[in-house]
Backbone bond lengths (Angstrom), bond angles and torsions (degrees), N, CA, C in turn:
res aa  C-N    CA-C-N  psi(-1)  N-CA   C-N-CA  omega(-1)  CA-C   N-CA-C  phi
1 M - - - 1.451 - - 1.514 109.07 -
2 T 1.289 116.49 159.25 1.454 120.67 176.24 1.516 109.23 -91.92
3 I 1.308 116.52 128.56 1.449 120.59 179.00 1.519 108.95 -94.76
4 P 1.328 118.83 121.89 1.465 120.79 -179.03 1.518 110.89 -73.06
5 E 1.316 114.89 150.98 1.463 119.17 178.07 1.507 109.90 -76.94
6 I 1.308 116.06 143.77 1.455 120.08 180.00 1.511 109.71 -80.20
7 P 1.315 116.38 118.47 1.468 118.40 178.91 1.513 110.34 -77.65
8 H 1.343 116.43 153.51 1.455 119.77 172.15 1.525 107.88 -71.47
9 Q 1.310 115.43 146.02 1.452 119.56 176.09 1.517 109.53 -66.32
10 A 1.323 116.69 141.41 1.456 119.88 -179.89 1.521 109.84 -61.40
11 P 1.342 117.97 142.17 1.470 120.54 179.64 1.512 111.12 -55.58
12 E 1.315 115.96 142.68 1.453 121.50 -179.83 1.512 109.05 -120.25
13 P 1.344 117.63 155.04 1.464 119.36 177.06 1.512 110.37 -64.92
14 A 1.331 115.67 153.87 1.462 119.65 -179.53 1.515 109.78 -59.30
15 A 1.326 116.54 141.42 1.453 121.08 -178.41 1.521 109.31 -71.27
16 P 1.348 118.01 142.63 1.455 120.96 176.64 1.511 110.55 -68.23
17 A 1.335 115.93 164.93 1.451 120.01 -178.88 1.517 110.89 -62.90
18 A 1.322 116.04 -38.60 1.462 119.01 178.90 1.506 109.89 -71.52
19 A 1.329 115.05 159.75 1.468 119.46 -177.25 1.498 110.75 -65.99
20 T 1.337 115.71 142.74 1.456 121.58 173.58 1.513 107.89 -86.53
21 Q 1.334 116.43 128.87 1.465 119.58 -178.82 1.510 109.46 -60.87
22 R 1.338 116.62 129.17 1.455 120.19 176.97 1.504 108.91 -69.19
23 R 1.327 115.05 139.59 1.451 119.86 -177.64 1.512 110.50 -82.24
24 A 1.322 115.15 137.06 1.458 118.81 177.26 1.507 108.71 -89.22
25 G 1.331 114.71 153.01 1.457 119.14 177.76 1.500 111.37 80.66
26 G 1.349 117.58 -165.77 1.448 121.32 -177.61 1.498 109.37 -162.60
27 N 1.290 114.81 -165.75 1.456 119.73 -179.92 1.510 111.02 -96.68
28 G 1.310 118.59 14.26 1.457 120.51 179.53 1.496 110.51 75.85
29 L 1.304 115.62 -166.27 1.457 119.58 -176.88 1.512 112.18 -64.53
30 L 1.335 116.35 -17.83 1.463 117.26 178.94 1.517 111.10 -83.24
31 V 1.330 116.02 8.22 1.454 118.43 172.67 1.494 104.50 -83.83
32 A 1.324 119.56 84.50 1.443 118.14 -168.44 1.485 115.92 -143.44
33 L 1.212 121.20 -135.30 1.442 128.67 -157.34 1.504 121.29 -53.48
34 S 1.283 117.20 111.47 1.427 121.01 173.98 1.479 105.56 -123.30
35 I 1.276 119.43 103.52 1.434 117.94 -177.88 1.506 114.53 -163.09
36 V 1.256 117.55 131.27 1.430 119.06 174.82 1.472 106.72 -132.68
37 C 1.234 120.66 116.97 1.428 116.32 -178.57 1.483 109.80 -116.64
38 A 1.282 113.96 153.50 1.428 118.38 177.66 1.486 109.37 -116.73
39 V 1.325 116.72 7.31 1.432 113.13 -178.28 1.492 113.32 -129.03
40 L 1.280 119.00 -63.99 1.455 118.55 178.67 1.505 108.56 -62.05
41 L 1.316 115.45 -48.01 1.434 120.17 178.07 1.502 109.31 -92.97
42 L 1.281 116.39 -2.48 1.447 123.74 177.15 1.500 110.32 61.15
43 A 1.324 117.93 -112.59 1.455 118.87 -173.90 1.496 111.96 -72.59
44 T 1.286 118.09 -13.90 1.448 118.63 179.58 1.493 110.68 -101.86
45 L 1.298 117.65 -115.45 1.441 120.01 -174.63 1.478 110.05 -105.70
46 G 1.242 116.79 139.32 1.410 119.40 171.42 1.463 105.50 -132.43
47 F 1.313 116.67 163.69 1.414 113.71 171.30 1.471 110.63 -164.54
48 G 1.274 115.23 141.25 1.410 120.75 179.54 1.467 107.61 -135.76
49 A 1.262 115.78 104.19 1.422 118.35 175.46 1.465 104.03 -141.03
50 A 1.250 119.03 152.25 1.421 120.41 177.69 1.460 104.53 -151.29
51 A 1.232 117.39 174.21 1.429 117.44 178.10 1.487 108.33 -88.34
52 A 1.294 117.47 -135.04 1.447 120.72 -169.77 1.494 113.90 -56.30
53 I 1.311 119.34 -27.13 1.438 119.56 -168.35 1.511 113.80 -75.78
54 L 1.323 118.33 -21.49 1.463 119.05 178.17 1.523 109.37 -67.33
55 S 1.320 116.46 -24.61 1.451 120.30 -179.43 1.516 109.81 -77.05
56 V 1.342 115.21 128.88 1.456 120.63 177.60 1.517 107.41 -108.93
57 T 1.315 116.94 142.20 1.463 119.95 -176.50 1.516 110.82 -52.61
58 N 1.317 115.54 130.09 1.465 122.51 -176.79 1.517 108.25 -119.41
59 D 1.324 117.38 120.92 1.454 120.74 -176.43 1.521 112.63 -60.99
60 S 1.348 116.99 -21.48 1.451 119.18 -176.89 1.513 112.36 -76.12
61 A 1.323 117.74 -15.81 1.451 120.57 -178.16 1.519 108.65 -96.88
62 A 1.310 117.04 107.24 1.451 120.64 -176.81 1.513 110.85 -69.38
63 A 1.337 115.83 147.78 1.458 119.91 177.70 1.519 109.69 -64.78
64 D 1.323 116.94 -34.04 1.456 121.91 176.67 1.518 107.04 -120.34
65 P 1.360 117.08 81.50 1.461 119.49 -172.21 1.516 112.38 -64.07
66 G 1.313 115.18 145.61 1.448 119.96 175.21 1.515 110.37 -88.54
67 S 1.308 116.97 -164.63 1.464 120.51 -176.74 1.512 112.64 -93.52
68 T 1.330 118.04 -1.92 1.460 121.19 -178.78 1.518 110.70 -94.31
69 P 1.336 118.68 121.67 1.465 120.55 179.68 1.520 111.31 -62.48
70 T 1.312 115.68 159.50 1.452 120.88 177.28 1.525 110.31 -69.70
71 P 1.337 118.25 161.68 1.475 120.15 -177.95 1.518 112.30 -60.83
72 K 1.330 115.69 148.67 1.458 120.76 177.66 1.528 109.45 -81.80
73 P 1.338 117.47 151.33 1.462 120.19 174.61 1.527 109.72 -71.66
74 T 1.305 115.09 176.56 1.457 119.40 -172.26 1.522 113.83 -77.45
75 E 1.335 118.20 -22.06 1.455 117.49 -169.88 1.523 113.83 -108.56
76 K 1.321 117.36 -119.85 1.449 120.19 -162.55 1.529 113.82 -81.25
77 V 1.319 114.18 149.96 1.454 121.70 170.50 1.514 106.02 -104.62
78 D 1.314 117.68 118.71 1.449 121.33 -173.90 1.525 110.55 -77.91
79 R 1.322 116.20 161.84 1.451 121.94 -178.67 1.523 110.83 -74.40
80 D 1.331 114.75 161.87 1.459 119.88 178.18 1.522 110.86 -69.53
81 R 1.321 116.10 149.67 1.457 122.85 173.45 1.514 106.90 -135.43
82 T 1.310 116.60 168.31 1.460 120.56 -178.90 1.510 109.59 -132.15
83 V 1.334 116.36 137.69 1.446 122.04 175.21 1.525 107.84 -138.89
84 H 1.318 117.31 129.52 1.470 122.70 -176.35 1.528 110.98 53.23
85 G 1.323 116.13 33.76 1.454 120.95 179.23 1.512 114.66 79.91
86 I 1.332 118.55 4.64 1.459 122.74 -177.95 1.528 109.09 -107.71
87 P 1.343 119.40 125.61 1.463 120.48 177.48 1.521 111.26 -69.10
88 V 1.333 115.52 140.75 1.458 122.09 179.10 1.527 108.12 -120.41
89 D 1.325 116.46 124.53 1.461 122.34 177.51 1.532 107.89 -105.66
90 V 1.336 116.49 130.29 1.458 121.57 -178.56 1.521 109.68 -116.43
91 V 1.334 116.40 129.94 1.457 122.10 175.14 1.526 106.31 -122.36
92 S 1.317 116.84 98.18 1.461 120.30 -173.42 1.518 111.01 -160.96
93 D 1.326 115.60 154.30 1.455 121.85 172.51 1.520 111.38 -84.06
94 I 1.323 117.19 -9.00 1.456 122.87 -179.17 1.523 109.91 -88.76
95 D 1.321 116.04 143.82 1.463 122.45 -179.22 1.522 109.90 -79.37
96 F 1.347 117.59 116.61 1.457 123.69 178.72 1.526 109.78 -102.96
97 G 1.330 116.78 144.42 1.452 122.16 169.48 1.515 109.55 -93.12
98 Y 1.344 117.46 -158.14 1.454 118.50 178.06 1.521 109.60 -79.58
99 F 1.336 116.30 168.32 1.454 121.94 -174.66 1.523 111.70 -105.11
100 F 1.323 115.00 148.90 1.459 121.45 166.93 1.519 108.04 -137.52
101 M 1.334 116.80 155.65 1.457 119.89 -168.46 1.528 110.45 -147.23
102 T 1.334 115.64 148.94 1.459 121.38 173.82 1.525 109.18 -82.54
103 D 1.327 116.48 165.76 1.450 119.87 165.67 1.522 108.18 -75.69
104 T 1.322 116.72 165.34 1.459 121.07 178.09 1.521 109.60 -72.20
105 D 1.345 116.74 131.21 1.458 119.61 -177.59 1.529 111.23 -85.22
106 A 1.339 116.18 -177.13 1.461 121.51 -174.83 1.526 112.56 -63.24
107 K 1.335 117.26 -23.70 1.460 121.12 179.71 1.520 112.73 -91.90
108 G 1.345 116.72 1.27 1.451 120.58 178.18 1.510 115.14 90.40
109 F 1.350 118.06 8.01 1.460 121.50 -178.84 1.530 111.05 -91.81
110 T 1.325 115.26 139.11 1.460 122.79 174.60 1.523 107.77 -126.77
111 S 1.326 117.28 134.67 1.468 121.50 -177.83 1.523 110.21 -111.03
112 L 1.329 115.38 126.84 1.459 123.81 -179.30 1.518 108.63 -110.40
113 Y 1.334 117.72 133.11 1.460 122.45 -175.37 1.524 111.04 -128.97
114 S 1.328 114.64 152.17 1.460 121.10 168.95 1.521 108.17 -156.70
115 Q 1.313 116.49 144.39 1.456 119.65 173.92 1.529 109.42 -70.53
116 I 1.326 116.82 134.63 1.454 121.68 177.65 1.526 109.13 -130.85
117 R 1.321 115.45 160.50 1.463 120.22 -173.85 1.537 110.05 -139.73
118 N 1.325 115.14 137.92 1.464 121.12 169.35 1.525 106.94 -93.06
119 D 1.316 116.85 106.91 1.464 121.03 -176.29 1.523 112.87 -76.17
120 D 1.338 117.58 -11.81 1.457 120.78 179.46 1.527 108.98 -78.23
121 K 1.317 117.32 123.05 1.462 122.30 -175.28 1.520 113.25 -87.04
122 T 1.327 118.28 -6.95 1.467 120.15 -176.70 1.522 113.17 -121.64
123 R 1.335 118.15 -21.98 1.454 120.53 -176.05 1.524 111.30 -117.78
124 A 1.319 115.85 144.48 1.453 121.16 171.63 1.531 108.23 -79.86
125 V 1.342 116.00 168.01 1.458 119.44 -179.93 1.523 109.56 -143.57
126 S 1.327 115.93 136.60 1.460 122.67 171.03 1.520 107.37 -110.21
127 V 1.339 116.42 125.71 1.456 120.70 -176.13 1.525 109.76 -128.03
128 F 1.326 115.67 137.23 1.460 122.12 176.01 1.527 109.01 -117.80
129 F 1.322 115.39 144.30 1.461 121.53 -177.75 1.527 110.27 -133.54
130 D 1.338 114.92 157.71 1.455 122.25 162.76 1.522 107.64 -110.86
131 V 1.330 116.32 135.14 1.460 122.47 175.45 1.528 107.02 -110.73
132 S 1.343 116.98 112.41 1.459 121.93 -174.90 1.520 110.65 -112.01
133 L 1.322 116.05 137.66 1.461 122.97 178.44 1.524 108.96 -110.46
134 Y 1.344 116.96 132.58 1.462 122.34 -178.33 1.523 110.68 -124.56
135 D 1.342 115.71 150.20 1.460 119.42 175.36 1.525 109.55 -89.71
136 E 1.323 116.52 -173.95 1.468 120.00 -174.29 1.526 112.95 -68.69
137 D 1.337 117.46 -15.84 1.460 121.14 177.09 1.528 111.85 -97.83
138 A 1.354 115.67 14.64 1.465 122.37 -179.74 1.529 112.18 64.14
139 V 1.322 116.99 25.19 1.461 121.84 175.17 1.524 108.77 -87.08
140 L 1.320 116.06 131.17 1.459 120.86 -179.19 1.523 110.27 -68.40
141 L 1.337 115.89 123.06 1.457 121.26 178.51 1.522 112.02 -91.29
142 S 1.323 116.71 -42.94 1.465 120.85 178.88 1.515 108.94 -164.92
143 R 1.328 115.33 161.80 1.465 120.78 178.87 1.519 107.80 -142.59
144 W 1.350 115.80 132.19 1.458 121.32 -175.77 1.514 110.10 -131.57
145 P 1.341 117.79 143.44 1.466 120.53 -179.40 1.518 112.36 -85.17
146 S 1.317 116.02 157.32 1.460 122.69 173.82 1.525 107.31 -150.59
147 S 1.319 116.53 155.61 1.463 119.70 179.35 1.518 109.87 -155.00
148 V 1.324 114.93 160.79 1.462 119.74 179.58 1.525 109.06 -155.21
149 Y 1.320 115.76 146.11 1.472 123.01 173.75 1.516 107.22 -114.99
150 M 1.344 117.23 129.78 1.456 121.49 -178.63 1.519 110.87 -127.61
151 L 1.315 116.23 132.89 1.455 122.10 174.18 1.535 109.39 -71.63
152 P 1.325 118.70 167.31 1.467 120.46 179.78 1.527 112.26 -55.25
153 G 1.336 116.42 128.16 1.453 121.94 177.74 1.506 115.24 72.63
154 Q 1.318 118.98 3.82 1.462 120.58 -174.25 1.523 112.39 -73.30
155 V 1.316 115.39 141.42 1.460 122.81 170.87 1.517 106.86 -111.95
156 T 1.306 116.86 129.76 1.461 120.76 -179.94 1.519 108.34 -148.27
157 L 1.339 117.20 -159.50 1.452 120.54 -179.39 1.517 111.47 -115.78
158 F 1.312 115.24 133.43 1.458 121.06 163.45 1.518 107.40 -75.46
159 T 1.338 115.93 139.06 1.452 120.39 175.67 1.516 109.79 -130.35
160 G 1.313 115.45 125.25 1.459 120.57 173.62 1.509 108.69 -119.00
161 V 1.327 116.81 123.17 1.462 121.19 -179.29 1.518 108.74 -110.81
162 T 1.309 115.84 127.56 1.456 121.01 -178.68 1.521 109.16 -126.28
163 I 1.322 116.10 163.98 1.454 121.33 174.60 1.518 108.22 -135.12
164 G 1.314 115.96 137.66 1.454 120.57 -178.75 1.513 110.54 142.90
165 N 1.312 116.57 179.57 1.458 122.64 -178.47 1.521 109.65 -84.42
166 M 1.337 116.93 103.89 1.460 120.27 -177.58 1.525 112.36 -67.04
167 L 1.323 117.57 -16.62 1.463 119.81 177.52 1.525 111.49 -65.43
168 D 1.330 116.92 -22.38 1.463 120.97 178.16 1.521 112.81 -86.89
169 V 1.329 117.04 -6.92 1.468 121.12 -173.52 1.523 110.38 -87.58
170 A 1.335 116.53 123.87 1.458 122.03 178.35 1.521 112.00 -103.62
171 S 1.337 117.75 -21.36 1.456 120.70 178.70 1.524 109.33 -157.47
172 I 1.342 114.95 155.55 1.457 122.70 179.00 1.522 107.63 -126.32
173 K 1.331 116.45 137.92 1.454 120.09 176.98 1.520 109.14 -127.53
174 I 1.339 115.89 129.49 1.465 122.58 177.51 1.519 107.57 -111.86
175 E 1.338 115.97 117.07 1.463 121.01 -175.77 1.519 110.46 -120.39
176 Q 1.300 115.66 125.53 1.466 121.11 174.26 1.525 108.95 -68.62
177 T 1.332 116.57 125.81 1.466 120.10 179.46 1.520 112.70 -107.28
178 S 1.343 117.44 -19.61 1.455 120.94 178.77 1.513 109.48 -159.05
179 L 1.330 116.87 137.96 1.459 121.83 176.11 1.522 107.79 -140.54
180 K 1.339 116.15 128.43 1.456 120.56 -177.87 1.519 110.17 -135.35
181 H 1.326 116.84 120.64 1.455 121.23 172.99 1.534 108.94 -85.81
182 E 1.318 115.90 145.33 1.455 120.22 -176.47 1.516 110.56 -155.99
183 E 1.336 115.67 167.55 1.449 119.83 174.72 1.530 109.05 -64.93
184 P 1.330 118.40 135.77 1.471 120.19 -177.29 1.517 112.17 -66.00
185 R 1.311 115.74 144.73 1.456 121.22 177.68 1.515 111.97 -72.82
186 S 1.339 116.64 -19.16 1.458 119.82 -176.30 1.513 110.20 -157.84
187 T 1.310 115.42 156.63 1.459 121.84 166.37 1.528 107.68 -99.30
188 G 1.325 116.30 175.24 1.453 120.15 177.21 1.513 112.84 89.53
189 T 1.336 115.58 -172.68 1.457 121.48 -176.48 1.520 109.24 -155.20
190 V 1.313 115.72 -175.65 1.467 122.78 177.13 1.523 107.19 -129.96
191 V 1.324 116.58 128.60 1.461 121.35 -175.23 1.525 110.11 -119.80
192 L 1.320 116.01 133.41 1.460 121.59 172.93 1.519 107.83 -82.70
193 D 1.337 116.99 109.91 1.465 121.42 -175.96 1.519 112.23 -85.00
194 E 1.319 116.73 -35.53 1.463 120.46 -173.92 1.518 109.07 -149.39
195 A 1.328 117.67 124.16 1.462 122.37 178.54 1.519 109.60 -107.77
196 R 1.310 116.54 149.12 1.466 121.73 178.04 1.524 108.45 -147.44
197 S 1.320 116.51 159.90 1.460 120.22 -179.04 1.517 109.83 -139.60
198 G 1.336 115.19 157.97 1.454 121.63 177.70 1.510 109.79 -131.52
199 D 1.315 116.42 -160.28 1.455 120.88 -178.83 1.526 111.17 -79.90
200 N 1.339 114.28 158.91 1.459 121.91 174.48 1.530 113.16 57.44
201 G 1.334 115.76 34.66 1.451 120.58 172.97 1.513 115.70 81.82
202 L 1.336 118.12 8.73 1.464 119.71 178.52 1.527 109.63 -73.16
203 V 1.329 116.75 128.20 1.468 122.11 178.18 1.528 108.60 -134.55
204 G 1.313 115.80 156.51 1.451 120.26 179.48 1.505 110.78 -164.94
205 G 1.327 115.85 -177.65 1.447 118.60 179.80 1.511 112.19 -178.08
206 K 1.324 113.98 170.65 1.462 122.26 175.63 1.528 107.89 -104.97
207 Y 1.318 115.69 137.34 1.447 121.94 -175.19 1.526 110.47 -125.04
208 T 1.325 115.22 153.62 1.455 122.09 171.41 1.519 108.36 -122.94
209 S 1.338 116.18 125.27 1.458 121.80 177.46 1.517 110.17 -103.20
210 T 1.334 115.93 133.24 1.466 121.19 170.92 1.528 110.02 -115.44
211 L 1.350 116.37 19.19 1.454 119.95 178.38 1.526 110.18 -62.43
212 G 1.306 116.20 148.37 1.455 120.30 179.31 1.513 113.20 -81.84
213 V 1.344 116.85 -15.27 1.462 121.46 178.26 1.521 108.55 -133.64
214 E 1.313 116.39 159.80 1.460 119.93 176.41 1.524 109.92 -71.56
215 G 1.322 116.29 135.35 1.459 121.22 176.30 1.517 109.41 -95.00
216 R 1.324 117.26 86.86 1.459 120.81 -176.73 1.524 110.70 -75.00
217 A 1.346 114.60 134.98 1.468 121.43 178.97 1.527 111.40 52.65
218 A 1.330 115.89 39.44 1.468 120.20 175.81 1.526 108.87 -74.09
219 H 1.315 115.54 157.67 1.455 120.62 173.51 1.533 108.15 -92.27
220 V 1.302 116.04 125.38 1.466 121.18 176.12 1.521 107.28 -117.32
221 Y 1.329 116.06 133.69 1.459 121.37 -174.39 1.518 111.10 -126.38
222 L 1.309 114.84 149.06 1.457 121.56 172.63 1.521 108.25 -126.79
223 V 1.335 115.09 138.01 1.459 121.85 178.67 1.518 108.04 -127.09
224 A 1.318 116.58 136.27 1.466 121.37 175.92 1.519 108.70 -113.93
225 A 1.336 116.69 142.61 1.451 120.64 -177.94 1.516 111.13 -153.51
226 V 1.308 114.07 161.92 1.463 122.60 174.00 1.523 107.12 -132.77
227 D 1.331 116.21 131.31 1.465 121.05 178.70 1.529 111.92 51.89
228 N 1.332 116.13 42.82 1.464 122.24 177.13 1.527 113.71 65.00
229 E 1.320 117.51 19.46 1.454 121.06 175.38 1.527 108.88 -118.14
230 V 1.321 116.41 122.98 1.464 121.19 -177.35 1.511 111.01 -65.99
231 L 1.342 114.87 140.64 1.455 119.22 172.52 1.516 112.26 -120.60
232 G 1.341 118.27 -17.85 1.456 119.54 178.61 1.508 112.47 -167.98
233 V 1.341 115.86 156.80 1.454 122.45 179.96 1.516 108.46 -146.73
234 C 1.341 116.42 146.73 1.453 120.67 174.05 1.518 108.90 -150.00
235 W 1.331 116.65 166.46 1.456 120.97 -177.37 1.515 109.64 -158.05
236 D 1.330 115.16 165.66 1.458 120.98 173.11 1.526 107.57 -164.78
237 Y 1.335 115.93 168.11 1.458 120.99 173.85 1.526 109.92 -76.36
238 E 1.318 116.12 146.07 1.461 120.79 178.28 1.529 108.49 -153.04
239 N 1.333 115.95 139.49 1.465 120.22 171.39 1.528 107.92 -86.79
240 I 1.314 116.46 103.11 1.460 121.49 -178.15 1.524 108.62 -80.48
241 P 1.317 118.68 123.48 1.467 119.79 -177.09 1.525 112.00 -72.58
242 A 1.317 115.30 156.83 1.465 120.91 171.84 1.522 107.08 -82.33
243 S 1.326 116.03 117.22 1.471 121.81 178.40 1.526 111.52 52.17
244 G 1.327 114.71 64.97 1.456 119.34 178.91 1.512 111.19 -161.18
245 A 1.331 115.94 173.71 1.457 122.37 -179.78 1.527 109.42 -102.42
246 F 1.340 115.49 153.32 1.461 119.98 175.01 1.520 109.16 -156.84
247 D 1.336 115.50 159.41 1.457 123.17 175.92 1.522 108.67 -106.25
248 F 1.331 115.33 152.01 1.464 120.44 178.38 1.520 108.15 -150.95
249 R 1.339 116.26 144.07 1.458 120.17 174.54 1.524 109.76 -151.79
250 C 1.316 116.16 155.81 1.460 122.40 176.53 1.522 107.96 -159.39
251 T 1.326 117.05 172.35 1.458 122.12 -178.39 1.520 109.53 -107.39
252 L 1.316 116.82 125.37 1.454 122.55 -174.61 1.526 112.29 -64.96
253 D 1.328 115.17 137.31 1.462 122.00 165.99 1.523 107.38 -95.57
254 P 1.326 118.79 131.57 1.462 119.66 177.85 1.529 110.81 -56.26
255 A 1.326 116.53 133.94 1.465 121.75 179.80 1.515 108.46 -155.29
256 S 1.333 117.24 145.77 1.459 120.07 178.82 1.517 109.63 -166.34
257 R 1.342 115.38 176.68 1.463 120.14 173.97 1.520 110.75 -74.27
258 D 1.340 115.83 -30.00 1.458 121.44 176.60 1.529 107.95 -105.01
259 E 1.304 117.41 -151.75 1.459 119.69 179.76 1.525 109.70 -76.44
260 P 1.339 118.95 125.70 1.468 121.30 -178.55 1.521 111.97 -66.10
261 E 1.326 115.18 150.72 1.459 121.77 176.28 1.521 109.04 -108.29
262 P 1.331 118.46 149.36 1.473 120.54 176.48 1.522 110.86 -57.63
263 I 1.330 116.00 147.36 1.462 121.39 -178.62 1.520 109.18 -111.43
264 T 1.335 116.20 124.41 1.466 120.84 173.31 1.523 106.89 -114.21
265 T 1.302 116.81 -95.51 1.463 121.15 174.39 1.520 109.24 -97.93
266 L 1.320 117.29 133.31 1.458 120.11 -179.52 1.520 110.63 -67.21
267 P 1.325 118.08 142.92 1.469 120.59 175.70 1.521 111.11 -60.08
268 D 1.328 116.18 155.99 1.466 120.62 -178.58 1.527 112.40 -61.26
269 D 1.336 117.06 -29.00 1.463 119.42 -177.71 1.531 112.44 -94.58
270 A 1.319 117.14 11.26 1.464 119.67 176.89 1.524 110.20 -73.23
271 V 1.310 116.15 148.33 1.458 122.11 173.71 1.521 108.14 -119.95
272 V 1.315 114.82 149.88 1.464 121.21 -179.47 1.521 108.18 -121.69
273 A 1.319 116.16 132.46 1.459 120.42 -178.79 1.510 109.60 -133.82
274 G 1.323 116.10 161.01 1.451 119.74 -177.02 1.505 113.43 -132.19
275 Y 1.335 114.44 144.65 1.458 122.97 171.82 1.525 108.60 -122.05
276 Y 1.316 116.39 168.31 1.458 119.63 171.76 1.526 108.69 -148.51
277 T 1.307 115.98 157.39 1.462 120.84 171.03 1.520 108.47 -138.65
278 L 1.317 116.08 138.33 1.452 121.13 172.07 1.529 108.43 -80.11
279 D 1.328 116.09 168.15 1.461 119.71 -178.54 1.527 111.06 -55.63
280 T 1.334 115.10 141.12 1.456 119.21 176.56 1.518 111.33 -66.93
281 I 1.323 115.94 -39.90 1.457 120.95 -178.30 1.515 108.81 -124.31
282 Q 1.331 116.96 129.31 1.468 121.26 176.90 1.522 109.06 -131.92
């Protein structure tokens, strides 16, 4: 199948100081696939998002954060975006797409995703972020670290995992705290050759790796969407072989730009795409 490229969300006006009312409901099951990957799916869609585990402990994120945001990076301040009715402000040198998010699970975790890209074609990049949640009075509710390693030109998923009552959250801020370019650990890529789906959100596929080294405990992600709107995402650890084939499957968690809908059987026009990320620190 052809995987559509994930468009950037159209620019939105700056959010007012007061909280933006969260929107009830969603776009139904067609609130789905937004993904363009340049690595797992290579020229089509890739995606790398995971829940809490993609985040690596970041010294810049205090266990008991204060009210002062972390320092801004040297370059661009990205435009506001909205997910589940909550404005998201991004301060990063990395190119972000639009955001999609899961509902809060039984343990209180919520996973926030966005497609990101390493525009450098020769150097890999390790990036660390702080994800901060604020209430309607701009009071910091919590701050959580996230990180990602990207090979040259790779497109994957940013993942921010938070815990707490999202009903109290009026705005989200993602701030780059560290960015380091380096020689890539490997050449090559990982391509999703064949995607398939089953009942209750089960998805899987066959992959071909042309990596020069084994990707041990890599994060592999699958995203399902309809009409370029995400409806679900899942991930797991996988040892990606060097220049070899492998199978992977996981069960989708409902996720979207609006309120996610339960996933049973994927619609006939749904597409499934995959991203991957190697370890942030080796």
